[in-house]
LODRENMI-421213 format. One record per atom (N, C-alpha, C): x, y, z; residue in three letters. Coordinates in steps of 0.001 Angstrom, whole numbers, plus 524288, in hexadecimal, padded with zeros to 5 digits. Layout:
BEGIN
XYZala/...
***
This chain:
BEGIN
1487BC55470BADBmet/14B0CC59740BDF0met/146E1C5D9D0C1CCmet/14730C5BD80C749his/145A6C5E2B0CAA5his/145DDC63AC0CA7Ehis/141BFC66DB0CA74ile/143A7C6D7D0CB7Dile/1404AC6E760CF21ile/143BAC72690D3E8ala/14069C75CF0D6E2ala/13FA1C7AE70D4A1ala/13A71C7BDF0D519val/1397CC82700D2BAval/13950C86230D7BAval/13D58C897D0D701ala/13F20C8CF10DC8Eala/13B48C92C10DBFCala/136D9C94420DE97ile/135EBC99010DDCFile/1356BC9B7F0E3B1ile/1374ECA0370E222val/13756CA4B00E79Bval/13410CA7A00E787val/1309DCA7C00EB27ala/12BECCAB4E0EAEDala/12CA2CAFC90EFD7ala/12A37CB3610EDFDphe/12912CB7CF0F2D1phe/12370CB9D90F276phe/12153CB78B0F5B0arg/11BBFCBA810F663arg/11781CBA100F1F9arg/1197BCB65B0EE52asn/11686CB5BD0E9AEasn/11419CB0F60E833asn/10FEACAD280EC13ala/10F94CA9CD0EC08ala/10CFACA83E0E65Fala/108C2CAC3E0E488thr/1054ACABB40E293thr/1099DCA9CF0DBD5thr/10E1ECACAC0DBABasp/1115BCAD280D619asp/113DBCA74D0D79Easp/114B6CA4D00DBDEval/11733C9F2D0DCF2val/1120CC9B650DB6Bval/10D21C9C680DC80ala/10A93C99160DB99ala/1097FC979E0D5CFala/1092AC9CFE0D285thr/107E0C9D1C0CCE2thr/10E39C99F10CA6Athr/111C9C9A8E0CC93cys/11696C98970C952cys/115B9C91300CB20cys/1135FC8FC30CF4Dleu/113DAC8A640D02Eleu/1106AC88E60CD5Eleu/10AB0C8B2F0CCCCglu/106C5C888C0C8D0glu/1099FC87CC0C322glu/10CF6C8BCC0C116ala/10F9FC8A240BC0Dala/11322C85CF0BDA5ala/11684C85530C24Eleu/11906C7FB50C259leu/11773C7B5B0C291leu/1125BC7BF10C42Eala/10EE9C77B30C491ala/10D86C75420BF48ala/10F0EC77E20BB35arg/10EA3C76660B4CEarg/1124EC74A10B283arg/116B7C74FD0B4FFser/11BA3C727A0B329ser/11C37C6E070B02Bser/11D4DC6D9F0ACB1ser/11DC7C679B0AA13ser/121FEC64930AC22ser/1257FC67850AE40his/12AE9C64040B052his/1289CC63E00B85Dhis/1283EC5F7A0B999thr/1256DC5F750BE5Fthr/129A1C5DB60C285thr/12E42C5C060C257asp/13156C5AFC0C682asp/1338CC601A0C83Dasp/13171C63D00CBABphe/1329DC66F00CD54phe/12F6EC68660D2B5phe/13244C6C490D6D4glu/1301DC6CD20DB19glu/12F9EC73860DBD8glu/12CD5C752A0DFA9val/12D3DC7B4C0DF61val/12F0AC7D2F0E4E0val/1328FC81CF0E543val/133FEC81E50E9E4val/1324AC88980EA52val/12FE4C8B390EDF7val/12E5CC90170ED9Aval/130DBC93D40F270val/13380C96860F272cys/135E7C9A260F68Ccys/132A3C9E120F789cys/130B5CA0890FB43glu/12E86CA3120FC82glu/1317DCA82C10008glu/1327FCAC9C0FD39asn/136E5CB10210023asn/13441CB51C10351asn/12EF9CB376102FBgly/12B4FCB8431041Cgly/129FACB82A10A50gly/12B8BCB44210DAEgly/129CECB4691120Fgly/125BCCB080114B5gly/1235CCAFF211992gln/12081CAB2A11AB1gln/11C9FCACB211882gln/118D5CB0AA1174Bglu/113CBCB1A211707glu/112F9CB01611054glu/11841CB31A10D9Fala/1175DCB0FA107B1ala/117A7CAA33107DBala/11BCBCA81710A8Ctyr/11B00CA33810AFDtyr/115D3CA06D10B51tyr/113C6CA1D810F96ala/10E6BCA05211165ala/10B70CA06E10D14ala/10AFFCA3071099Dala/107FBCA466104E6ala/108D0CA233100AEala/10EC1CA12A0FFFCleu/1104DC9E550FB2Aleu/10EEBC98440FBF4leu/11064C96A410189gln/10D76C90B7102E9gln/107E2C8F26100DEgln/1056BC93C3101A8ser/0FEB1C944010227ser/0FE00C932D0FC28ser/1007EC96090F83Barg/0FFF2C96A70F37Farg/1016BC92160F127arg/10646C8EBB0F242leu/107B9C8B0B0EE8Cleu/1074DC85070EEF9leu/105F2C81B20EBF6pro/105CAC7B710ED95pro/10B09C79300EF29pro/10B11C75BD0F212arg/10E8AC728E0F3B1arg/1108AC6EC00EE54arg/10D62C6D600EB52thr/10F62C69FE0E776thr/10CA5C6CFE0E18Bthr/10FAFC6CCF0DDD7leu/10C98C6D4B0D856leu/1085AC6A060D6BFleu/10693C6AFF0D27Aala/1033AC65F40D03Cala/10696C61390CF24ala/1095AC62190CCE0asn/10CA1C5CF30CC3Casn/11118C5A120D0DDasn/10FB2C5CD90D5CBgly/1124CC5AF00DAF4gly/117CCC5D140DCE3gly/11927C609D0D8D7gln/11EE5C64140D9CDgln/11C58C67500DEC5gln/12148C65980E38Eser/120C3C69630E7A4ser/12202C6DFC0E796ser/11FDCC71230EA45val/12066C76CE0EAFFval/1211FC78150F090val/124EBC79BB0F174arg/1261FC7B120F83Darg/127D6C81130F815arg/125DDC84A70FC16thr/126C6C8A710FC55thr/12AD5C8996101EBthr/12E18C8E4310123val/13261C8DFE104EFval/1319EC94D8105E3val/1323EC95FB10BC0leu/1329FC9A1F10D43leu/1377EC9BEE10EC1leu/13A37C9F4B10B0Aala/13EA9CA21D10BCCala/14061CA438111B5ala/144D2CA5E711382pro/145BDCA71911836pro/1467FCACE411779pro/14231CAFA8115EAgly/14393CB4DC1146Agly/14252CB40210DF4gly/1433DCBA0B10CC4asn/1435ECBB581071Fasn/14946CB9E81060Dasn/14AEFCB664102CEleu/14E59CB3E61013Dleu/1505CCB6B20FB52leu/14C66CB8590F841gly/14C63CBAC90F2C6gly/14D20CB5F70EFC0gly/14C8FCB7630EAF2tyr/14C1ACB4540E609tyr/15086CAEAA0E688tyr/1551DCB1000E70Aala/159BECABEB0E7A1ala/15937CA94E0EBFFala/15891CAB070F048gly/1580CCA89A0F58Egly/1536FCA4FC0F495gly/14E73CA6940F30Dgly/149C1CA43D0F219gly/14AF1C9E060EE17gly/14DEFC9F2D0E931val/14F93C9AE30E5D0val/15380C96ED0E7FAval/156C5C99FB0EC2Aasn/15B0FC963F0EEBBasn/1570CC92250F2A9asn/15410C94D00F56Aleu/151CEC91A30F8BFleu/14D83C8C9C0F6AEleu/149B5C8EA70F278cys/14937C8B530EE9Acys/14BAFC87070EC7Ccys/150BEC882F0EB93ile/15400C83DB0E907ile/155F3C7FCD0EE7Dile/15765C82920F290gly/15889C7F5D0F695gly/154A5C7AC20F905gly/14EB8C7D300F87Dglu/14A98C7A0F0FA56glu/149EAC752C0F517glu/14B79C75F80F209ser/14B60C71650EDDBser/151DBC6E810EB1Dser/152EEC6C7E0F02Bpro/158DFC6A320EDD4pro/1591BC65720EA15pro/1550EC634D0E95Aglu/1553CC5E450E644glu/1545EC5FEC0E14Bglu/1535FC660D0E02Fala/1520EC65F20D9FFala/15595C65500D69Fala/15542C64330D17Easp/157C9C63B20CCB1asp/1591FC6A2E0CB9Casp/15647C6CA50CABEgly/15648C728F0CA6Bgly/15219C762A0CBB0gly/1521FC7A9F0CBD1trp/14E24C7EFD0CDFFtrp/14DB2C818D0CA76trp/1492DC838B0C9B9trp/14583C86AF0C707trp/1439AC8B7B0CA83trp/146D3C8F360CA31val/144B9C94150CD07val/140CFC97F40C8E8val/13C45C98900CC85leu/137B5C9A9C0C964leu/1372ACA03D0CD96leu/13533CA4C30C9C5asn/133F2CA8FD0CDCEasn/12E35CA6ED0CF01asn/12BB7CA9E50D381pro/12682CA69B0D488pro/122A1CA9570D0F4pro/123C3CAD930CE07asp/12010CB0470C9CEasp/1201ACAE060C3C7asp/1213BCA8C80C3C0thr/122CDCA6810BF1Ethr/11F1ECA1CC0BEE0thr/11F24CA0FD0B980glu/11AD7C9C740B760glu/11D59C991C0B309glu/11F62C951A0B546pro/122A2C911D0B0A3pro/11DE7C8E8E0AD82pro/12070C8E960A862his/11C96C8BF90A4F8his/11E4AC85E60A695his/118BFC83550A4F7pro/11A5CC7D5A0A6B2pro/11E78C7A9B0A53Cpro/120E7C7D1C0A09Fglu/12524C790609DBFglu/12A97C7BB909F4Eglu/12ADEC804A0A20Cala/12DE0C827E0A316ala/13391C7EAA0A6AFala/13144C7CDB0AA5Fmet/13470C7AB50AD6Amet/136A9C74C60AB2Emet/132C5C725B0A888ser/13586C6E6E0A5D0ser/13992C6EBB0A10Dser/139B1C749909E45ala/13DA9C75CE09A84ala/1429BC779B09E38ala/14202C7A940A276leu/146D7C7AF50A3EEleu/148DFC76830A6A2leu/14662C72390A93Cval/14784C6DA20AB94val/14B47C6B2E0A730val/14902C69CB0A21Farg/14BFEC682B09E61arg/15088C6B7209C51arg/14F9AC6FA009CA7cys/154C1C724309AE9cys/15960C714C09ECEcys/15747C721A0A45Cleu/15BAFC710B0A92Bleu/15CA9C6BB60A848leu/15A89C67E60A747gly/15AF3C62400A6E0gly/15F84C60520A31Cgly/15FACC63F609F57ala/1622DC630709A3Cala/16865C62BA09B6Eala/168F9C664209FF6gly/16F42C65CE0A19Fgly/1729BC6A1D09DF7gly/1702AC6D2A09C97gly/1733BC721A098DDgly/17393C777009C38gly/17083C77AE0A1CCcys/16FC4C7BA10A4B2cys/1716AC79FB0A8E5cys/1711CC7DF60AC4Aasp/17033C7D040B2B4asp/16AF6C80790B52Casp/16941C83FE0B106ala/1653EC87B70B292ala/1627FC89100AC5Cala/15DEDC89940AE95val/15A60C8BB00A8CFval/154DDC8ED20A8FFval/15660C934A0A6CDgly/151F9C97670A73Dgly/14D93C96590A3A3gly/14947C99B80A338cys/14412C97C809E10cys/14351C9D3109CE9cys/13FB5C9D4A0997Bthr/13BC3CA1C20989Fthr/13831CA46A09D24thr/13A17CA94D09D7Aval/136CACAA690A229val/133BDCAEFE0A008val/12F55CAF560A077gln/12BB2CB28C09CD2gln/127C7CB6730A0C6gln/1267CCB9F209F32leu/12322CBD600A276leu/11C45CBCED09FCEleu/11953CBE0F0A26Cpro/1143DCBE2D0A15Fpro/113E8CC1B009C20pro/111DFCC03F09887gly/110B0CC291092E4gly/11374CBF9C08F8Fgly/11595CBC2009025gly/119E1CB84A08CEFgly/11E4FCBB0508ACBgly/120A7CBF2908DFEile/126EACC12B08C91ile/1287BCBE1C09124ile/12DBCCBD4708DFEval/132A0CBC2D0916Cval/134A2CBFDB09550val/13564CBCB609A24gln/1394ACBFF509D65gln/13F30CBE4209CC0gln/13F77CB98909BB8ser/144E8CB9BA09B58ser/14543CB285099AAser/149DCCB1A609659tyr/14B0FCAC74094B4tyr/14F86CAB3D099E6tyr/15109CAF0609B2Fgly/1571BCAE5409E87gly/159BBCB35D09F39gly/15D9DCB2D10A110gly/15FCDCB9370A254gly/164DFCB9880A191gly/1671ECBEB50A083his/16CF8CBF0E09E27his/16E21CC4580A306his/171A1CC29F0A57Etrp/173EACC7970A8C0trp/178CDCCB330A713trp/17737CD06F0A6B8gln/17BA7CD34F0A3DEgln/17E05CD4C80A71Agln/1837CCD2B50A911pro/185FECD5B20AD49pro/1889ACDB1D0AD32pro/1899ACDD4F0A93Aarg/18AFBCE1FD0A9FCarg/18605CE66B0AA78arg/1816ACE4960A9D5leu/17D16CE78B0AB6Aleu/17A69CE6430AF5Dleu/17CBCCE11C0B1C7ala/179E1CDEDF0B65Dala/17428CDDBC0B52Aala/17272CDBC00B112arg/16CA7CDBF00AF53arg/16B89CD69E0AC58arg/1667DCD53E0AE15ala/16421CD0B00AC6Dala/15FF7CD1770A84Eala/1619ECCF450A42Bval/15F30CCF5F09F3Eval/15BE7CCA5809E61val/1563BCCAD609D83ser/153EECC59309C99ser/1537BCC435096F6ser/1561DCC0CD0957Aleu/15604CBEF6090AFleu/14F7ACBEBD08F03leu/14ECFCBF7908A7Egly/14899CBE7208829gly/14568CC23908922gly/144D7CC58108DFEhis/142C4CC79F0901Bhis/13F52CCA9208ADDhis/13ABCCCA7908D23gly/13690CCD9408843gly/134CDCCB9508455gly/137A9CC5CB08327arg/1368ECC2C507E76arg/130A4CC0DE0803Barg/12EACCBEA807BCEser/1288BCBB6907C36ser/12B5ACB59407EC5ser/125EBCB55708177ala/128A8CB01E0853Cala/1288CCABA3080B5ala/125EFCAB5407BE8ala/12572CA7FA078CFala/1291FCA6C607428ala/12DC7CA9C90762Fasp/133FFCA97007344asp/135FECA52B076FEasp/13977CA1410743Earg/13C69C9D30076B7arg/14164C9DDB0746Earg/144B7CA0C5075E8pro/14A75CA09807540pro/14E0EC9CE70762Bpro/15162C9B1E07288pro/15516C95F907332pro/1573CC97630797Dpro/157D0C923207B16ala/15ACAC9296080C1ala/15F7FC957807F7Bala/162C9C941807BFAala/1689FC958507ABCala/1695FC9ADD07A2Aala/1656FC9DA007920cys/165A1CA30807896cys/1652BCA63B07C16cys/1623CCA3A608168ile/16206CA680086CDile/16757CA55908922ile/16877C9F8A08960glu/16D1BC9DCE08D03glu/1702DCA06608B0Bglu/170A4CA1B508623gln/176F8CA46B084B3gln/1770ACAA290879Dgln/1723DCAC5C089CAarg/1731BCB10D08C57arg/171D7CB121091D1arg/16F26CAD55092B9gln/16D1BCAE280990Bgln/17178CAD7109C9Egln/172FBCAEC10A0E9asn/17595CAD860A5A4asn/17235CAE770A9F9asn/16DB5CAEA00AA06tyr/169C3CAD100AEB6tyr/16400CAC110ACF7tyr/1629FCA8DE0B0A4leu/15B99CA75C0B082leu/15975CAAD40B17Aleu/153E6CAB920AF9Basn/15018CAEF30B2C1asn/14E8DCABA50B7F9asn/14EADCAF420BC37gly/14E7ACAE1E0C10Agly/147F3CACAC0C26Egly/144ECCADAA0BFA0ala/13ED5CAB8A0BF89ala/13EE7CA5D90BEDCala/142EBCA3C60BBC1ala/140C2C9D800BB2Aala/1451BC9C660B70Eala/148C9C99370BBA2met/14EC0C976E0B9E3met/14E39C91F10BCE6met/150AAC8E290B9D9met/1506EC88E10BBBFmet/1555CC87EE0BB48met/15895C85A50C0F2val/15D4BC850A0C171val/15E2CC7F770C267val/16316C7C450C0DCser/16440C773D0C212ser/167C7C76D60C714ser/1665CC71660CA0Aarg/16A5EC70DD0CE81arg/17002C726C0CD0Darg/170C4C70E80C8ADala/177E3C72270C7ACala/177D3C78870C697ala/17431C7B7B0C46Fphe/17423C80670C5F3phe/175A5C833D0CB80phe/17366C81390CE5File/172D3C811C0D4CDile/177DAC817D0D646ile/17A1DC7B930D608glu/17F65C7AED0D7DFglu/182E9C7D840D521glu/18356C7EAB0D04Carg/18673C81E20CF5Earg/18832C85FC0CFA8arg/18343C89890D0D5thr/182B9C8ECA0D104thr/180CAC90C30D80Bthr/17F15C8E030D95Egly/17CE5C8F110DEA3gly/17773C91560DF66gly/17633C92C30E32Eleu/170C1C96950E307leu/1711CC9B020E1F1leu/16C09C9DA10E262met/16BC2CA3EC0E093met/16DE2CA7320E5E7met/17042CAB1B0E425arg/172C1CAE800E645arg/16CEACB15A0EADCarg/16D6FCB2010F0C1glu/16889CB4650F17Dglu/169AFCB9500F29Eglu/16E29CBB330F321asp/16ED7CC03E0F555asp/16D88CC4AA0F01Easp/16BD6CC2010EC39tyr/1696ECC7090E7F1tyr/16397CC8450EADCtyr/16184CC3C50EC5Aphe/15CFBCC5380EEDAphe/157CBCC3E70EA4Ephe/157E5CC8780E792leu/153DCCC7C90E1EAleu/15635CC9EB0DCF3leu/15668CC7F90D915tyr/1581DCC9370D3DCtyr/15D8BCC8FE0D2FCtyr/1600BCC71F0CE13cys/16339CC7120CD5Ccys/16701CC0C70CF72cys/163FFCBDE60D376glu/16701CB9540D4E6glu/16694CB59A0D12Bglu/162ADCB4CA0CDB1glu/16243CB0A60C955glu/167BFCB18B0C5A5glu/16832CB6530C44Eval/16C07CB81D0C107val/1716FCB7370C2F4val/17117CB7DE0C780glu/178A0CB6DE0CA18glu/17804CB1460CA31glu/173D6CAED90CB1Atrp/1731FCA88E0CC3Ftrp/17561CA6DA0C6EEtrp/173C5CA7140C31Aphe/1752ECA4F70BE78phe/179DCCA70D0BB68phe/17C35CABE20BCC1leu/180A8CADCE0BC3Dleu/18599CAAC00BDE1leu/18380CA93D0C309arg/18762CA6BE0C65Earg/187ADCA0CB0C419arg/18355C9E930C31Egly/18304C99990BFDCgly/185F8C985E0BC50gly/18431C9CD70B8E5leu/18896C9CBE0B34Fleu/18EE9C9C5B0B465leu/19071C9FEF0B841arg/1942BC9FB10BA9Darg/19789C9B290BB08arg/1946DC97E40BC83arg/19510C92D40C074arg/1940DC8DE60BBD2arg/192F9C8F110B705gly/191F2C8C460B2D8gly/18CE0C883B0B2BFgly/1886BC8B770B47Fala/183BAC89CD0B3E9ala/181BBC8BE60AE42ala/17DFAC88630ABC3arg/17BAAC8A7C0A727arg/1765AC89AF0A71Barg/174A7C8FF00A4AEleu/16EF8C90C60A547leu/16D03C8FF709FDCleu/168C7C8ED809EF6ala/16510C8E6B09B6Bala/16048C903109B06ala/15DE8C9074095C6phe/158EFC9310094FEphe/15567C8ED50928Dphe/150EFC8F290952Dglu/14C6EC8A5809391glu/14808C8EAE08FF7glu/1475DC8E8D08AF5pro/1443FC925608977pro/13D6FC9034089DApro/13D0AC8C7808A0Dgln/1388CC891008A15gln/1364DC892B090A7gln/13889C8A9309329ala/136FFC8ADF0991Cala/1350FC90F40994Aala/12FCEC917209B31val/12E46C96C109BBAval/12B68C977D0A1C6val/12C02C9CA00A451val/12B1BC9E1C0A83Eval/127C6CA29B0A6D8val/123CFCA3260A980leu/12066CA8650AA04leu/122F6CAB220AF03leu/1238ACAEE80AE28his/1262ACB1D00B265his/122BBCB8110B43Dhis/12023CB88A0B8E5his/11CADCBD2A0BA48his/120C7CC1080BC8Ehis/1230CCC38F0B9C2gln/12854CC4A20BBDFgln/128FDCC8A50C0FBgln/12BAACC9110C464gly/12B43CCCA20C7BCgly/12679CCBD80CCDDgly/122E3CC9070CCE3thr/11FCCCC8DE0D15Bthr/1212BCC9570D68Dthr/1261ACC8180D797thr/12717CC68D0DDC1thr/12AE3CCA7D0DE74thr/12E89CCE420DABAthr/131B1CD26D0DB78thr/13073CD73C0DA2Dthr/12C1ACD7F20D62Cgly/12A5DCDD120D508gly/12D4ECDF5D0D0CBgly/12FD8CDB150CDB3asn/134D9CDE180CAC0asn/133FACDE480C54Basn/12E86CDD100C4B4ser/12BC7CDC300BF6Cser/127CACE1D80BF6Fser/128BACE51C0C328thr/1246ACE9D90C2EEthr/12831CEE150BF8Athr/124BACF3290BE0Aala/126FECF67B0BC7Aala/12C37CFA950BE28ala/1303CCFB360BB9Bile/13401CFDF70BDCDile/13230D010A0C2B7ile/13042D04FF0C2E5arg/12E6DD08E90C656arg/12C5ED06D30CA66arg/129E4D00DB0CA8Dser/12661D00450CE7Bser/12AEACFB010D226ser/12E82CF9B00CFD4arg/13166CF6AE0D2BDarg/1334DCF80B0D845arg/132D8CF32D0DBADthr/13447CF4160E0C2thr/13A00CF4110E0B5thr/13CA1CF48C0E5F4lys/14263CF64B0E835lys/1437FCF09A0E720lys/141ACCEB6C0E93Apro/145CECE6890E885pro/14697CE50E0E358pro/143F6CE2D60DF5Bpro/14642CE2F40DA8Epro/149D2CE6650D841pro/14904CEBF10D7E6val/14CB4CEF410D5F8val/15173CEF9F0D8C3val/15198CEF510DDB7tyr/15639CEF0B0E110tyr/159F4CEB710E06Ftyr/156AECE5E70E0E5leu/1587ECE0DF0E0BFleu/15B4CCE0AB0DB45leu/15919CE2310D708asn/15B84CE0A30D111asn/1606CCE3170D032asn/160B3CE8830D31Fglu/164ACCEC3E0D1FBglu/16A22CEA600D671glu/167DDCE8A10D9EAarg/16C00CE60F0DE35arg/16ED8CE25A0DB2Barg/16B2FCDE6B0DA59asn/16D4BCD90F0D8C5asn/16FFBCD8F30D269asn/16F05CDD8E0CFEBarg/171A3CDD500CB78arg/177FCCDE830CD3Farg/17894CE0BA0D0A8leu/17EF4CE26C0D2B0leu/17FC8CDE1E0D5A3leu/17E1CCDAC50D92Bleu/17E9FCD75B0D9EEleu/17FDECD1ED0D867leu/17D42CD1880D450leu/17EFFCCE800CFF9leu/18539CCE7E0CDC5leu/184FECD30F0CBB3thr/189EDCD62F0CA6Ethr/18E69CD5620CC7Ethr/18E89CD6B90D21Carg/191DDCD5FF0D546arg/192A1CCE930D635arg/18EDACCBC20D654asp/18FF4CC6300D5D2asp/19198CC3E80D086asp/19097CC4060CD9Bcys/19118CC2EA0C8A9cys/19599CC4E20C4E6cys/19538CC9A00C545phe/1972CCCE7F0C034phe/19AF4CD22D0C4EFphe/19D15CD1650C7D5pro/19FD5CD5C50CB29pro/1A31CCD9020C885pro/1A5A3CD82B0C423gly/1A864CDA860C1B1gly/1A608CDF390BF4Agly/1A031CDD9B0BEE1leu/19CEDCE1D90BBB0leu/199FCCE5470C055leu/19B1FCE4570C4DFleu/198EBCE8300C85Fleu/1992CCEDBB0C7D6leu/19C61CEFE00C5DEpro/19DA4CF5610C5B1pro/19B3ACF60F0C122pro/19AF9CF4A70BD7Eval/19716CF6F30B7ECval/19223CF56F0B854val/19008CF2150BB40val/188E8CF0350BDB5val/1889ACF3740C044val/18AFFCF6770C42Bthr/18914CFA190C882thr/18895CFF6D0C476thr/18A45D00730C1A2val/188DAD05800BDD7val/18598D041D0BA84val/184D1D001B0B917thr/18032CFE200B46Fthr/17C0CCFE7D0B661thr/17B77CFBAF0BB5Cala/176EDCFB520BEC5ala/1732AD01800BF91ala/1761ED03E70C15Fleu/17568D08040C189leu/1729FD0B4F0BD6Eleu/175C2D0B9E0B8A5ala/171DDD0CC20B342ala/16C6DD0A180B1C0ala/16D8DD04E50B342met/1698ED02190B1DCmet/16435D037F0B5CDmet/16479D04940BAD6ile/160FED05B40BECAile/15EC1D0C340BCC8ile/16279D0F440BA76ala/160C0D142B0B6C9ala/15C8AD12DA0B420ala/15E4FD0F290B0DBala/15B48D0D500AC6Aala/156CFD0A3A0AC75ala/15603D07ED0B007lys/150D0D04440B0BFlys/14D1DD06E80B40Clys/150F3D0ACB0B847tyr/14C1CD0D280BC3Dtyr/14B5AD13E20BAD5tyr/150E4D14B50BBB3ala/14F62D1A8F0BAD5ala/14E5FD1D210B6CBala/14F01D1B9E0B22Earg/14C6DD1D6A0ACEBarg/14761D1CF70AD4Carg/143D6D18A70B0DDarg/13E96D18550B0AEarg/13C98D1AAB0B458arg/13E79D1DA90B899gly/13C4ED21090BB60gly/13C69D1E030C133gly/13DE0D196A0C0D5ala/13C6AD15370C5A0ala/13FFFD168B0C988ala/14060D1AFB0CD26trp/14476D1D6E0D01Atrp/14462D1AB80D5FEtrp/14092D18450D728arg/13F26D14B30DB52arg/14332D100C0DAF3arg/1431CD0D060D56Agln/144BDD09990D3FAgln/14B4BD09E60D281gln/14BA7D0F930D154val/15228D10020D05Dval/153B3D10F60D78Dval/1522FD12370DAC9ala/15425D11D00E070ala/154A2D0CDC0E2B6ala/150D7D075C0E063tyr/14F69D03380E1FAtyr/156A3D00100DFFCtyr/15554D01B10DAB2ala/15B7AD00340D65Cala/15F36D01720D990ala/160E8D07200DB72leu/164BAD08660DC7Dleu/16595D05BA0E1CCleu/16393D05420E4EDala/1641BD02880E993ala/16698CFD810E96Aala/1634CCFA5B0E540gly/1662FCF48F0E387gly/16AD6CF5600E192gly/16C31CF8FC0DF4Ctrp/170EDCF9B60DBD2trp/17592CF9EE0DF88trp/174D8CFD7C0E33Ctrp/177B7CFE860E7F7trp/177CDCF9A60EBEEtrp/174FCCF72A0ECC2ala/174A2CF23C0EF90ala/17857CEF040ECA6ala/177D5CEDEF0E758gly/17AD4CEAE10E428gly/17FC0CEC5A0E518gly/18228CF2430E3EAleu/18773CF3460E4FCleu/18914CF2400E8A1leu/18633CF17A0EE6Aarg/18874CF1320F398arg/18906CEB3A0F3C6arg/186A7CE7750EFDEasn/18651CE1800F25Aasn/18372CE01B0F5D0asn/17E96CE2C50F5F3glu/179ECCE0820FA54glu/1777ECDCD10F6E4glu/175C4CD9A80FB5Carg/17310CD48C0F928arg/16F53CD2F40FB7Farg/16C8ACD0360FB44gly/168AECCC920FE8Bgly/16446CD01A0FE09gly/160A4CCFE310180val/15B85CD19A10243val/15B05CD7A710380val/15974CDBA00FF0Fpro/15A52CE0D51015Cpro/15683CE1FD1043Dpro/1596CCE3D11091Eala/155E1CE72010E7Cala/1501CCE92810C8Cala/15020CEACD10822ser/14A4CCEC3B106B9ser/146E2CE89B10664ser/14854CE3D010453ile/145C8CE0191048Dile/14515CDC971097Bile/14A76CDBB410BE1ala/14A40CD87E110DAala/14667CDACD11462ala/14650CE0B011595ser/1436BCE2E4118ADser/13C8ECE26811702ser/
***
């Protein structure tokens, strides 16, 4: 099975280079790498200067300059379009380091025919699980990372995760050609955050099947691109704003009947998350995102576009 590894970069060539070093050790060797640079011409030049054109076992590495900042989904879609002959696509965050056996385990799972997309154990530095997969709670418009905080040494039965998950962690997700044909590409109007959740919810509605492969492990240095891993009171506007906006957009797109409920609960959650910690700047960012979501504003926020 030929896999195209899709990586969306934003002025973080060092992260991408480290990710490629890990991919070069992969026991599955039938793959190519496509990297989309969203950060402009200067970042693209830096990326090209840091990355090899081939990995140690001959896999090709191609870099593509996006025509502007396309966001996460736009970058993923561009990578998929650049590798039309692939049997599947492994979407990886640039700040990840896959274990050498991870791709092989995912390919075996996908090739067995019981699923259209498969996720893995995404772990944080320090041996802690970030997630095995995700569960979106529609009434709260909240993403729950299954297994978060557990020891990375744990290996839960796949069936236990598959019964609960309704989306895969966007940091490391493998999808088949059948999934793309059934579901379509990712929505680009979210720009950043929640787009992978919407993608898999849409896929499930169209009959796609999601799996979990516990033996596939990917290390994730969370938030090096977006800054969303920083302390609550230090978070910048884009991640806070977009998280709140896109929760409402996803509800509007996937669970429109719940929009009145979520509109209210989202305000309560903003208060619980930011106000009670005295993060007043972040409250303002979150309320701006909430209002944008309520108004159905989409695409690149003006504060980012400028």
